[in-house]
Residue, then its C-alpha position, 0 to 999 in steps of 0.5 A: m500500500q502506498l502512504e504519504y508522509h503525513q499519514l506515519e507516525r514515527r514514534w520509535e525513531h529516536l530508538r535507533v542509532h544513526d549511521p551517515q555512511r549507511q545512509r548514504r549508501l541507502l540513499a544511492s541504492l534507493a535513487d538507482s533502484g527505488q524502493q525494493v522493500p516496504i516499510v512495516v507499520v500498524a494501524a494507529e489506535g483511534s484513527t482510520d488513516r494514520y499508521v504507526v511505523i514499525d520499521g522503515y525509518k531510514r528508508i523514510a528518510a531517504l525516500k524523503q530526501l529524495g523528493r518522493d510523495t509516497v512510501e510502499a508500506v505493509v500492514w501488520p494486523m497486530s497491536e503496536a507493542a506486538a509488532v515491535l516485539l515481533d519486528r525485533s525478533l525477525r531482524l536478521s540483517e542489522h542487530e540492534t546495539a545494546l543502547e537500542v535495546g535499552w532504549l526500547l525497553a525504557e519506552m515499552 
């Protein structure tokens, strides 16, 4: 599904470490090939057209920087807390740092 930026609640974004070099590589890849992997969202509680971003904050930032109006997303049919925990358990590539895990635990 295509979502516009104003529909996205990015409340978990501050829990991720920023790596400028990785972000530049992602930006170059998205500019060259477009968005290949959708972001993951869940429906925001009490809203019919807003979504909480679970995974994909770096893709959102890069797509926005490239001037794209929308982002491709997949909606997981579960609660926000369940989605955050499932996303963390399924993560195969970039593992979270101990600091990121601590931030998540403090938020939850």
